[in-house]
N, C-alpha and C positions, 0 to 999 in steps of 0.2 A: 502493500501499500502505499501509495506515496505522499509526502508530509502534505497538511491541507494549507495552502494560499493563506502569507500572514493577514489578518484584517484589521486590528486595532492597531498594529506597531508598525512602525515607517522603516521596511525595506531597504535598503540600497537596490535600487533600479537591477543591477546582473542577480543578483538573488532574487525576486521576484523574478525573473526571468526564465531562471534554473527551477525555480520551483512550477512554474507555468507549465514547463518542458516536461516535469516529472508527472506533472497532474494528465496531459496530454499523452503520455506513452503509461499512464497506468491499468494495469488488465482489467482490474476493478473500478468501471464506468470512465475510461481514459476516451480519446478519440478514435474511430473504429479507421479514421484512414491512416492517423500518424502511427498506430498502434501495427499498421501493414507495413509498414516502411524498412526498407533497411540502407546500411551504408551505401548500396552503389543502385537505390533507385533515387535515394537522395543526393548524390554526388552530382546529377543534370544541374539541378537545381540550385546546386551551392555553385558550381560554373557560371549558371546564368544572370543570378543575384551580386556575382563580384563586376561584370559585362554592366549590370545597371548602376552599379557605382561610377563606374568607369564613363559609360553614358552621363551620369548627371552631374560629372566632373565637366566634362565636354562642354555639356551645355551650361555650364557658370550657375546650377541651379543650387545653394547650398540649402532649399529646404527639400529637397528631391536626393540630393547627398546626404543629408541626415537619417531619412527614411529609408534607404538603400543601406548606409553603412547598417542599420538595425535590422533588414533584412537580412546580411550576408553576418551578423555576428548570432540571430537566431541560427543560421547553417550550422553555426559552428556548437554552439550548444547544442543543437541537434542530434549531432554525430558524437558530442562529449558524452551525452545523454545514453546514446543506442551502445558508448565503449564499456559505460559503467553499468548497464545492465547483462552487457557479457562479462564484466572482470574483469575487464585490459586495462582502465584507466576512467578518471575523472576528470568535470573541468578542470578545477582545481589543478591537476597534473600538465594538462592543456598551459594554463597559465604559468604553471612554475619553468614548464621547458622552456619555452621562448622569453619568461629572466633569465634563465640561464645561458641561454643562446646568445642572448644580446649584451650579455655582460663578457660571456668568454671570448664575442669576436668586438669587443672594443675593449681592450686592454689596455689604451691611452685614454679613454676616460674613466674605467673604473679600478686600473691594474696599475703598473708600475712604469709602463712605455709610455716614452716623452710623446710629446705632439706631434701628430702627423695631418700631411695634406691630407687631401682628396681622392689624387689619385694614388696616395701613401695607401690609405685606407682599402682603397679597393684594393689593390695588388695583397694588402696582408689578411682582407676579407678572405680571398680565394686560397690564402695558403689555409686559413682555420678549414676552410669548407674541406679541402683536399685531404686534411689529417680529420675530418669528421667522416668523411669515406672510406677513409681509409681503415680508422674503428669499427665500420658497416660492414666492410669486405668489400665494401663496394671500389676498389683501387682503380677502375678505367677510368679515363677521361672523361668520358661522357656517360658513364654508367646510373650517373643520378639525375639526368634529364628529363621533367616527367613527360610521360607518353601519351599523357593526357591535354599538354599543352596546345593551343591553337597551332596549325601549323607551321603557318609562319612564322610565329614567336619562338616553335622551338627549333626552325632552320637555323636563325638568328643564337639562340644560346648553344644548338652544336657546333657552329662555326666559330663562336666566339672561344669555346673551350678549345679543340681544335686549337685557333690562333695562339691560346699561352703558351701549347708548347712547340712552337714555331711553324705548323701548318697551315699557311696563310700566305695569299698574293701580298707581294711588297707594295702594291698602291690600288688605288681604281681602275688605274688604266689595263691593267689583266683582268679587273673582274668585268670591265667594259668590254673587256673582246673574248672573254668567254661567253657574255652577255648573246653577243652578236655570233658566236659560232651556233650556241645553243636553238635560238634563234631560224638560223640555216636550218639545221638539222630537223627542228620542227617543221618548219613549210616541206622538205623532203617527204618526211611521212605524212604529211597533211595530204599531199600529193598525190601518197603512193594510195593512200583510202584506208591504211591502216590502224584502225581506230585505238588498238590497245600501245602500241610505239608510238602514237601520237600522244597519248595522253602521258605515256611516260617521260617521252621528249617536253611535253609540258610541264611533268615536275620536275624535271632539272632544269628547267628557265625560272621555273617562281623560284627554287632553292638559291639559283646565282643570285634573282634577285634580292632574296633575304640576304647573299652576303654582303651584298649591293650597300643598301640600308645599313648593315652596320658596320663597314665601312665610312660610313657619311653619319654614321650616330643617330640614326633614324630609328625610330621604332615603325616597322613597316605596318603593322595593326592598327598603330595611330593614325599615320600615312594614307590609308586607303580608307579609314573612318571620315577621315577628311575628307576624303575623294567623293565617299557616299553620300557626304551630308550636302557638298556642291553639287553633285548629280540629282538629286532630289531637289535642291533648291530651283536650278536650272529648269527643270523638268516643271517644278510648277509653275512657274514665269511660262514655259507653253502653254500650260494648260489655261490658264488664267488668258493670256494672249488670245486664244482662242474661244475661250469664254465669250470672249466679248461680241462676237460675230457669230454666236449661239450655236460652237461646235463643240467639238470632245476629240482628242487626239486620236481615235480610231477613223473620224470625221475627216481627218486632213491625208498628208500625204508625207512621204520622207524630206525633200524638197522643202517646205513649207516648213515644216517642224527642225531642220535643219540651219533654216534662215532664222530663226526665232530663238535658236541656240546661241547663234552668235549676238544677236541683239541682248541676250540675257548675258552673255561674257561682256559686251560691249558696256551697259547700264553696271556690273561688277566695277568694269575698272573705272566707271566716273564718279 
């Protein structure tokens, strides 16, 4: 039986959230949906909430950011509650783990190491992470790059890890040359009509683009999100312009919509 929600006292908000989660997962009167969930079924919601946090940040909406961070925190509490039920760990253990990790990875703040620049801290951070991987018997350079990351983000992390041990192009010139090479190979497979090979070549092309993003210190997911937003904004311009003539995009043609697209670009520049 989960503990009752505090009524007359004023618990800290996090304590109340933990109690709410325990009540939802209580086999005796809990929520049927929450009781049916597992780590695997909740994981997609966790990822989705992280994206919604990023979206609120992108839009600069602090109200939404507050709410979305709450949703993301609830996901942490949900996973911790299921782990506690399984006898693995509890929410306090999650907090203790990140506390210890932050102190361990910041010896220049909490230990005897002298002051570090941002660059020096990045290098030291990776050295500590390498030690942690070794302690977990994950000694390969790429061993703990999460498989569940968005593919572009994971590609950046994979190439970043490889670059730390010297497996990297000297400059963006070589990456751009490789980009053109992969594009030519993709064209060959498109012309051949071999869908599987074209798919593989497209993957190679995207991987090189992710590598180029890393060399330019650009997060490709952020760059693509910005372009998505730009596409939506300009397409809305097309829809609005056609609406003024009583039409919708399916009642127009490519030439007209392309001209309106150029008008949208010109309006943005102005």
